[in-house]
KOLLOKOL-264132 format. One line per 8 residues: their letters; for each residue x, y, z of C-alpha. Coordinates in nm, 2 decimals. Layout:
N
a = X,Y,Z ~ ...
***
This chain:
511
mdlctlie = 16.58,3.17,7.18 ~ 16.74,2.85,7.29 ~ 16.99,2.62,7.09 ~ 16.72,2.42,6.97 ~ 16.61,2.74,6.77 ~ 16.88,2.67,6.51 ~ 16.78,2.31,6.45 ~ 16.42,2.48,6.35
rnaayapd = 16.57,2.75,6.15 ~ 16.76,2.49,5.95 ~ 16.44,2.27,5.90 ~ 16.26,2.58,5.80 ~ 16.52,2.67,5.55 ~ 16.62,2.32,5.42 ~ 16.36,2.06,5.52 ~ 16.45,1.78,5.31
kaairfeg = 16.83,1.85,5.36 ~ 16.98,1.54,5.55 ~ 17.07,1.63,5.92 ~ 17.17,1.26,6.05 ~ 17.26,0.95,5.88 ~ 17.29,0.62,6.09 ~ 17.31,0.24,6.00 ~ 17.16,0.33,5.63
qtlsysgf = 16.91,0.53,5.75 ~ 16.86,0.94,5.69 ~ 16.68,1.17,5.93 ~ 16.60,1.52,5.74 ~ 16.61,1.84,5.91 ~ 16.21,1.86,5.93 ~ 16.22,1.50,6.04 ~ 16.50,1.58,6.30
nrriervs = 16.29,1.87,6.42 ~ 15.95,1.69,6.45 ~ 16.10,1.44,6.67 ~ 16.27,1.68,6.91 ~ 15.96,1.86,6.93 ~ 15.77,1.52,7.01 ~ 16.04,1.39,7.27 ~ 16.02,1.75,7.44
ralksqlg = 15.62,1.72,7.47 ~ 15.66,1.38,7.61 ~ 15.95,1.44,7.86 ~ 15.71,1.75,7.99 ~ 15.35,1.60,7.99 ~ 15.46,1.23,8.05 ~ 15.73,1.24,8.29 ~ 15.65,1.59,8.43
iergdria = 16.03,1.76,8.33 ~ 16.06,2.10,8.45 ~ 16.31,2.35,8.39 ~ 16.64,2.27,8.54 ~ 16.59,1.91,8.61 ~ 16.86,1.63,8.48 ~ 16.82,1.35,8.26 ~ 17.10,1.11,8.21
ilslnrpd = 17.17,0.92,7.91 ~ 17.33,0.58,7.89 ~ 17.38,0.50,7.53 ~ 17.62,0.42,7.22 ~ 17.63,0.68,6.95 ~ 17.26,0.72,6.79 ~ 17.03,1.00,6.64 ~ 16.79,1.01,6.95
ylvllyac = 17.12,1.13,7.16 ~ 17.12,1.44,7.00 ~ 16.73,1.46,6.97 ~ 16.75,1.44,7.38 ~ 17.02,1.69,7.37 ~ 16.80,1.95,7.17 ~ 16.47,1.87,7.34 ~ 16.67,1.93,7.67
arlgvilv = 16.74,2.24,7.55 ~ 16.39,2.33,7.42 ~ 16.28,2.26,7.77 ~ 16.59,2.43,7.99 ~ 16.66,2.10,8.09 ~ 17.00,1.96,8.16 ~ 17.16,1.63,8.01 ~ 17.39,1.42,8.18
plnwrlaa = 17.58,1.18,7.97 ~ 17.69,0.88,8.10 ~ 18.04,0.73,8.00 ~ 17.94,0.34,7.87 ~ 18.29,0.24,7.96 ~ 18.26,0.33,8.34 ~ 18.18,0.05,8.61 ~ 17.80,0.04,8.76
aeqlfils = 17.96,0.22,9.07 ~ 18.10,0.51,8.90 ~ 17.76,0.58,8.69 ~ 17.56,0.54,9.01 ~ 17.78,0.80,9.17 ~ 17.71,1.04,8.87 ~ 17.36,0.98,8.89 ~ 17.32,1.03,9.23
dsgakvlv = 17.56,1.33,9.23 ~ 17.37,1.52,8.96 ~ 17.03,1.43,9.09 ~ 16.88,1.29,8.75 ~ 16.53,1.24,8.76 ~ 16.51,1.03,8.46 ~ 16.78,0.78,8.30 ~ 16.75,0.73,7.92
leqsfnav = 16.93,0.39,7.80 ~ 17.01,0.13,7.54 ~ 16.93,-0.23,7.61 ~ 17.29,-0.34,7.56 ~ 17.33,-0.13,7.89 ~ 17.03,-0.29,8.09 ~ 17.25,-0.49,8.31 ~ 17.32,-0.15,8.52
lpvlrrpl = 16.96,-0.12,8.61 ~ 16.96,-0.40,8.92 ~ 17.27,-0.20,9.05 ~ 17.06,0.13,9.05 ~ 16.72,0.03,9.14 ~ 16.76,0.02,9.56 ~ 16.99,0.33,9.59 ~ 16.81,0.54,9.33
pdislvgl = 16.43,0.41,9.37 ~ 16.26,0.74,9.21 ~ 16.45,0.77,8.90 ~ 16.23,0.70,8.59 ~ 16.34,0.47,8.33 ~ 16.33,0.54,7.95 ~ 16.47,0.27,7.70 ~ 16.58,0.37,7.36
dfaplggs = 16.52,0.04,7.21 ~ 16.36,-0.15,7.46 ~ 16.08,-0.12,7.76 ~ 16.29,-0.15,8.08 ~ 16.12,-0.31,8.35 ~ 15.93,-0.07,8.55 ~ 16.00,0.19,8.29 ~ 15.89,0.29,7.90
rlddlldg = 16.02,0.26,7.59 ~ 16.08,0.62,7.43 ~ 15.85,0.57,7.12 ~ 15.58,0.48,7.36 ~ 15.58,0.78,7.54 ~ 15.53,0.97,7.22 ~ 15.15,0.84,7.18 ~ 15.07,1.03,7.46
dcgdgrnp = 15.27,1.39,7.41 ~ 15.05,1.67,7.41 ~ 15.13,2.05,7.49 ~ 15.40,2.28,7.33 ~ 15.74,2.08,7.48 ~ 15.86,2.42,7.63 ~ 15.92,2.54,7.97 ~ 15.91,2.91,8.06
radlscpl = 16.24,3.10,8.07 ~ 16.43,2.83,7.88 ~ 16.69,3.05,7.66 ~ 17.07,3.03,7.58 ~ 17.17,3.12,7.92 ~ 17.04,2.78,8.08 ~ 17.27,2.49,8.17 ~ 17.26,2.21,7.91
livytsgt = 17.51,1.97,7.99 ~ 17.69,1.83,8.30 ~ 17.99,1.63,8.16 ~ 18.18,1.45,8.42 ~ 18.53,1.49,8.41 ~ 18.76,1.20,8.52 ~ 19.01,1.33,8.82 ~ 19.37,1.19,8.92
tgrpkgav = 19.22,1.17,9.27 ~ 18.87,1.17,9.44 ~ 18.54,1.13,9.27 ~ 18.48,1.28,8.90 ~ 18.37,1.64,8.88 ~ 18.08,1.75,8.68 ~ 18.14,2.05,8.44 ~ 17.83,2.25,8.38
lrqeallw = 17.80,2.39,8.02 ~ 17.52,2.66,7.92 ~ 17.36,2.66,7.60 ~ 17.54,2.97,7.49 ~ 17.90,2.76,7.56 ~ 17.78,2.53,7.29 ~ 17.67,2.82,7.06 ~ 18.00,3.01,7.08
ngvmsqhm = 18.18,2.68,7.05 ~ 18.02,2.60,6.72 ~ 18.09,2.96,6.59 ~ 18.49,2.84,6.64 ~ 18.44,2.49,6.49 ~ 18.29,2.70,6.17 ~ 18.58,2.92,6.15 ~ 18.82,2.62,6.24
hdltstdh = 18.69,2.39,5.95 ~ 18.54,2.65,5.71 ~ 18.22,2.49,5.79 ~ 17.93,2.55,5.58 ~ 17.60,2.38,5.52 ~ 17.76,2.19,5.21 ~ 17.98,1.98,5.44 ~ 17.93,1.63,5.58
altvlplf = 18.08,1.52,5.95 ~ 18.13,1.16,6.02 ~ 18.12,1.10,6.40 ~ 18.27,0.84,6.54 ~ 18.42,0.99,6.89 ~ 18.16,0.88,7.15 ~ 17.91,1.16,7.21 ~ 17.91,1.12,7.59
hvgglniq = 18.24,1.32,7.56 ~ 18.24,1.69,7.45 ~ 18.48,1.61,7.20 ~ 18.24,1.35,7.01 ~ 17.93,1.62,7.04 ~ 18.10,1.97,7.01 ~ 18.41,1.95,6.81 ~ 18.21,1.87,6.46
ttpslhhg = 17.88,1.70,6.55 ~ 17.64,1.99,6.72 ~ 17.84,2.27,6.50 ~ 17.77,2.10,6.18 ~ 17.40,2.06,6.28 ~ 17.40,2.43,6.39 ~ 17.53,2.54,6.03 ~ 17.27,2.31,5.84
atvtiqsr = 17.56,2.03,5.75 ~ 17.50,1.64,5.72 ~ 17.61,1.44,6.01 ~ 17.68,1.05,5.99 ~ 17.69,0.87,6.31 ~ 17.87,0.56,6.37 ~ 17.79,0.37,6.74 ~ 18.13,0.32,6.80
ftpeatld = 18.47,0.34,6.62 ~ 18.61,0.04,6.42 ~ 18.88,0.11,6.14 ~ 18.68,-0.10,5.91 ~ 18.34,0.09,5.94 ~ 18.55,0.44,5.90 ~ 18.72,0.33,5.63 ~ 18.42,0.22,5.45
afehdrpt = 18.25,0.56,5.56 ~ 18.52,0.76,5.39 ~ 18.49,0.57,5.05 ~ 18.11,0.56,5.06 ~ 17.94,0.81,5.24 ~ 18.22,1.07,5.15 ~ 18.25,1.28,5.46 ~ 18.44,1.61,5.44
laalvpam = 18.52,1.63,5.80 ~ 18.62,1.38,6.08 ~ 18.75,1.42,6.42 ~ 18.97,1.14,6.51 ~ 19.20,1.09,6.83 ~ 19.56,0.96,6.77 ~ 19.49,0.63,6.85 ~ 19.23,0.61,6.58
mralidhp = 19.48,0.75,6.34 ~ 19.70,0.50,6.41 ~ 19.45,0.23,6.37 ~ 19.35,0.34,6.05 ~ 19.71,0.36,5.91 ~ 19.79,0.02,6.04 ~ 19.48,-0.13,5.87 ~ 19.55,-0.34,5.53
rwastdls = 19.30,-0.11,5.35 ~ 19.45,0.22,5.45 ~ 19.65,0.26,5.13 ~ 19.36,0.17,4.87 ~ 19.07,0.38,5.04 ~ 18.95,0.67,4.88 ~ 19.01,0.97,5.09 ~ 18.93,1.24,4.83
alkaictg = 18.64,1.36,4.97 ~ 18.81,1.47,5.30 ~ 18.90,1.81,5.32 ~ 19.03,1.76,5.66 ~ 19.04,1.58,5.98 ~ 19.10,1.71,6.31 ~ 19.25,1.57,6.60 ~ 19.39,1.66,6.96
stmvpqrl = 19.32,1.50,7.30 ~ 19.66,1.41,7.36 ~ 20.01,1.44,7.22 ~ 20.00,1.38,6.82 ~ 20.28,1.22,6.68 ~ 20.44,1.40,6.36 ~ 20.44,1.04,6.17 ~ 20.07,1.02,6.23
verfvarg = 19.99,1.38,6.07 ~ 20.25,1.32,5.79 ~ 20.06,0.97,5.68 ~ 19.75,1.16,5.67 ~ 19.92,1.48,5.48 ~ 20.06,1.23,5.23 ~ 19.73,1.09,5.12 ~ 19.61,1.46,5.05
vpvlqvyg = 19.43,1.51,5.40 ~ 19.50,1.83,5.58 ~ 19.53,1.76,5.96 ~ 19.40,2.05,6.19 ~ 19.48,2.01,6.57 ~ 19.23,2.15,6.83 ~ 19.35,2.18,7.23 ~ 19.08,2.20,7.47
stetspia = 18.89,2.04,7.79 ~ 18.56,1.93,7.90 ~ 18.55,2.28,8.06 ~ 18.59,2.48,7.74 ~ 18.32,2.31,7.52 ~ 18.62,2.18,7.42 ~ 18.74,2.42,7.15 ~ 18.99,2.69,7.29
vytklgad = 19.32,2.68,7.07 ~ 19.33,2.53,6.72 ~ 19.47,2.54,6.38 ~ 19.25,2.66,6.10 ~ 19.19,2.51,5.75 ~ 19.36,2.75,5.50 ~ 19.56,2.92,5.72 ~ 19.91,3.00,5.72
lvpegssg = 20.18,2.77,5.78 ~ 20.16,2.66,6.17 ~ 20.51,2.60,6.34 ~ 20.57,2.24,6.38 ~ 20.42,2.09,6.71 ~ 20.21,2.38,6.79 ~ 19.83,2.36,6.88 ~ 19.78,2.68,6.70
lpglccea = 19.61,3.01,6.80 ~ 19.37,3.10,7.06 ~ 19.00,3.05,6.92 ~ 18.82,3.30,6.73 ~ 18.57,3.37,7.04 ~ 18.78,3.34,7.33 ~ 19.11,3.41,7.50 ~ 19.40,3.22,7.61
aiiddags = 19.71,3.30,7.81 ~ 20.02,3.15,7.99 ~ 20.01,3.23,8.37 ~ 20.21,3.18,8.67 ~ 20.07,3.03,9.00 ~ 19.96,3.36,9.11 ~ 19.78,3.40,8.78 ~ 19.99,3.68,8.65
klppgtpg = 20.06,3.62,8.24 ~ 20.40,3.54,8.14 ~ 20.61,3.68,7.87 ~ 20.68,3.47,7.54 ~ 20.87,3.15,7.57 ~ 20.83,3.10,7.93 ~ 20.64,2.76,8.03 ~ 20.34,2.81,8.27
eiavrgpn = 20.00,2.73,8.31 ~ 19.75,2.76,8.02 ~ 19.44,2.95,8.10 ~ 19.11,3.03,7.90 ~ 18.85,3.33,7.90 ~ 18.53,3.33,7.70 ~ 18.17,3.25,7.65 ~ 18.27,2.90,7.56
vfcgywnd = 18.41,2.80,7.93 ~ 18.20,2.62,8.17 ~ 18.02,2.82,8.47 ~ 18.12,2.58,8.75 ~ 18.12,2.22,8.87 ~ 17.82,2.07,8.98 ~ 17.75,2.11,9.36 ~ 18.13,2.18,9.41
qqatreaf = 18.18,2.56,9.49 ~ 18.52,2.47,9.64 ~ 18.64,2.32,9.29 ~ 18.49,2.58,9.09 ~ 18.66,2.83,9.28 ~ 19.02,2.66,9.24 ~ 18.94,2.64,8.88 ~ 18.94,2.99,8.80
sngwyrts = 19.17,3.29,8.87 ~ 19.04,3.65,8.79 ~ 18.79,3.49,8.56 ~ 19.04,3.29,8.36 ~ 19.00,2.90,8.36 ~ 19.30,2.76,8.49 ~ 19.34,2.43,8.27 ~ 19.62,2.25,8.49
digrrdad = 19.80,2.19,8.15 ~ 20.15,2.33,8.11 ~ 20.23,2.51,7.79 ~ 20.40,2.84,7.60 ~ 20.33,3.06,7.35 ~ 20.57,3.24,7.11 ~ 20.60,3.59,7.02 ~ 20.32,3.57,6.73
gyfwvhdr = 20.06,3.41,6.98 ~ 20.10,3.02,6.88 ~ 20.05,2.77,7.17 ~ 20.24,2.47,7.26 ~ 20.13,2.23,7.52 ~ 20.38,2.05,7.70 ~ 20.20,1.85,7.97 ~ 19.96,1.81,8.25
kknliisg = 20.07,2.01,8.56 ~ 20.03,1.72,8.77 ~ 20.24,1.51,8.53 ~ 20.51,1.72,8.57 ~ 20.85,1.54,8.70 ~ 21.09,1.70,8.91 ~ 21.42,1.55,8.96 ~ 21.72,1.72,9.12
geniypae = 21.54,2.05,9.07 ~ 21.50,2.01,8.70 ~ 21.17,2.00,8.54 ~ 21.11,1.70,8.32 ~ 20.78,1.70,8.10 ~ 20.69,1.37,8.03 ~ 20.52,1.46,7.69 ~ 20.84,1.59,7.57
vervlmgh = 21.02,1.22,7.67 ~ 20.71,1.05,7.52 ~ 20.75,1.23,7.19 ~ 21.13,1.11,7.15 ~ 21.02,0.77,7.24 ~ 20.76,0.78,6.99 ~ 21.02,0.90,6.70 ~ 21.15,0.53,6.72
pdvaecav = 21.00,0.34,6.47 ~ 20.96,0.02,6.68 ~ 20.76,0.21,6.93 ~ 20.35,0.19,6.89 ~ 20.27,0.36,7.22 ~ 20.44,0.46,7.56 ~ 20.36,0.70,7.88 ~ 20.64,0.86,8.09
vgrpdprw = 20.57,0.91,8.48 ~ 20.79,1.00,8.78 ~ 20.91,0.76,9.02 ~ 20.98,0.87,9.39 ~ 21.37,0.88,9.45 ~ 21.54,0.91,9.78 ~ 21.83,1.10,9.59 ~ 21.65,1.27,9.34
eevpiayv = 21.30,1.31,9.45 ~ 21.17,1.18,9.13 ~ 21.31,1.00,8.83 ~ 21.13,0.92,8.49 ~ 21.02,0.59,8.41 ~ 20.85,0.51,8.08 ~ 20.58,0.22,7.98 ~ 20.62,0.11,7.63
irrprtri = 20.44,-0.09,7.38 ~ 20.63,-0.21,7.09 ~ 20.52,-0.21,6.73 ~ 20.38,-0.55,6.59 ~ 20.69,-0.80,6.52 ~ 20.94,-0.56,6.65 ~ 21.19,-0.68,6.93 ~ 21.35,-0.35,7.05
eaepllah = 21.50,-0.37,7.39 ~ 21.56,-0.12,7.66 ~ 21.91,-0.04,7.60 ~ 21.90,0.09,7.23 ~ 21.57,0.28,7.33 ~ 21.73,0.45,7.59 ~ 22.03,0.54,7.35 ~ 21.77,0.68,7.12
vqsqlarf = 21.62,0.90,7.39 ~ 22.00,1.03,7.53 ~ 22.08,1.13,7.15 ~ 21.80,1.36,7.18 ~ 21.76,1.48,7.51 ~ 21.95,1.58,7.83 ~ 22.07,1.26,8.00 ~ 21.86,1.36,8.34
kapreiif = 21.54,1.33,8.11 ~ 21.63,1.00,7.99 ~ 21.39,0.73,8.16 ~ 21.58,0.54,8.45 ~ 21.37,0.22,8.36 ~ 21.20,0.11,8.06 ~ 20.91,-0.15,8.11 ~ 20.76,-0.31,7.82
tqelpkta = 20.39,-0.36,7.83 ~ 20.09,-0.47,7.60 ~ 19.84,-0.17,7.70 ~ 19.82,0.16,7.87 ~ 19.54,0.29,8.08 ~ 19.36,0.54,7.87 ~ 19.03,0.75,7.89 ~ 18.76,0.71,7.62
lgkvqhfk = 18.93,0.96,7.41 ~ 19.26,0.77,7.42 ~ 19.44,1.02,7.68 ~ 19.68,0.81,7.89 ~ 19.57,0.81,8.26 ~ 19.94,0.87,8.40 ~ 19.81,0.87,8.77 ~ 19.71,0.52,8.73
lkeldtes = 20.02,0.42,8.59 ~ 20.19,0.60,8.89 ~ 19.97,0.41,9.12 ~ 20.06,0.07,8.93 ~ 20.44,0.16,8.95 ~ 20.38,0.25,9.33 ~ 20.22,-0.11,9.40 ~ 20.47,-0.30,9.17
spqgdsn = 20.81,-0.16,9.20 ~ 21.05,-0.17,9.50 ~ 21.15,0.21,9.60 ~ 21.50,0.35,9.64 ~ 21.70,0.12,9.39 ~ 21.80,0.41,9.15 ~ 22.15,0.50,9.11
***
């Protein structure tokens, strides 16, 4: 059995059921299964793809992204999703590091090809919607497909994804996820969302990230539900989908939630079909949650990372009232703990590093044994996130371990300061980082984006923070800006802000 078997079974049980909807077109489960079969045969017979080979994809969200994922599962091949927001040099590194044999891409990303040709002369090129120079269009390859489209020993133990994570220093690392990790992740998604075949998930997060791929999309397909895909997020298209496609579930990062709430159509859009949305990726301001709840839409929170597929800790639809600010309980099929630097478990209420163990956890970093060893402690994956749990087992996520600011011997969690800043009605977004200081070692500074048509200044904003937090936690400087560096899922890249501050700020002037 491989992960594609789930699609085959759903096609057998409900061949005419809608599997994927995209730009007005519907692909049934039987049609989805047939295309997976044809693509897997073409990859094997036309391109000579063997078990363990890597196939990279550079594309916006579209049905063939998922077709390729399950064709890889059928063949025992590994898919390498490329973040289309990366620079060509970064994509070249990932293609080289993974040893990709094939690059599948959309025509809109054709400009990257001249950069790749000289360093990667042997890579096969396949266009999803065009015939790249020196390559083939995917549909043309299907004309000559033959054989059974399977490789020996392709099963759930085979690696299926190498997802590259953006590191705070150096090159990105490729987290390797086995097919079975996606299977167990899907079981936890089903538990979290009360997911059934009658559900309809709207996918707007990018499929190159495990959040877009695995929080709702692949679990929905595993359980015979319907998935509507949007090529990329826009608030207008998402509000249209809520009203006309009537999805029951959607996964949104806080930046997307904010864009929807700020849209003129927010109050008038019919959200009655939604039984829940889920969110995570970064700190979720309570006011965003309250705005959705006020429209009758429950908000679930999920915590995890690329290395956990990503579901690890979550709040469950219909469960008992969750303590405010908590990310929930450990998932149905995994364990989570708070540990110290030595790897020992810490008692309730004590902050420490969040660790996760279970079948959803990655099996290592591609071609990086040292990073793999450093990531695990006695079988537990060390997330590098600081959090705590209470006596009932609920988890709170404080911040990234590397974001921790130590000022005069006191620990300052930027997320805590950011939460208070976000509580001011004139603050749209913010980020807090540490600045080197000769007296205190580090002091916090804040980058703040004002809400439109507001004029808040630093002094009243500092007074707002000091009214709720200890004085040593208040930013020594507030820098107003128009944007913050972020990942594709809206996580602020604090390390880039620290680099920017180091380059632009004179040191040693704190008092």
